[in-house]
N, C-alpha and C positions, 0 to 999 in steps of 0.2 A: 726118883728118876722118871723122866717122861720123854716121849717122842711126839712132838706136835704134828709131824708129818702124817701120822696115822689118822688124824682128824681132818687135816686140810689138804693132804696130797702133796705131791712134789711140785714145787714152784721153780721154774727155770732159773731165774736170776734173783728172785726175792726170798728164797728159802732161808738163807743165813740171817738177813735182817729180821725176818718174822720170828725166827728162833730167839734172837737177842731181845726183841720187844716182848715176846712171850715170857722170857726169863725175868726181865725187869718187872713185868706185871706180877709174876709169881712172887718175887721178892717183896714188892710193895703190898700186895694183897694177902700174902700168906696162904696162897692156894696153888697147889701144883695141878696143872691141867691133866686130864686123863690120857692114857695111852689105850686106844681102842683096838679091838681085834687081836688081843694078846692073851694067852692063857695064863693061869696062875700056877702052872707047873713049876718044875725046878728051874730056877733062873740063877742058880749059884748065889753070889753075893749081891746080885742086882735086885732091886725092889721097885718094879714099875708100878706107877699109879694106875693099875689095870682097871679099865672099865668106868671109873668115876673119879672126879677130882678128889684131892686129898688136902686137908688143911695141914700146914706145917710152918714153923718159923724158919723161913729160908734166909740165911745170912750170906752164904757164898754159893755160887753155882758155876759149873763149867759148861760152856756151850761148844759143841763140836759140829763142824760142817764139812761135808765132802761133796764133790760135784763132778760133773762131766769134765773130761780133759785132765783129771787127776789133781784138782786143787784140794787141799786140806787146810783147815784153819781151826784155831781154838782160841777162846777168850774166856777169862775168868771174871765174873761179875761179883761184886761184893756190896752189901748194904752199907749205907753210911749212917753213922749215929747222929 
């Protein structure tokens, strides 16, 4: 799990597309970007890539986006063989 907004900040209209591109690159490169400014304490079942990138074979990813005005969206991206 990662949260790209922790490193790039909130983008008014471009946040969701940046999240999708970040996810496509993570799938292609096998590298999960870091989530900065988050502790390594109890996160329940979540496993954030806290502080540094993490290598992983990413085959499927869920991208969630929320924004001002109440929009919510989700997209599932999958690697092609």
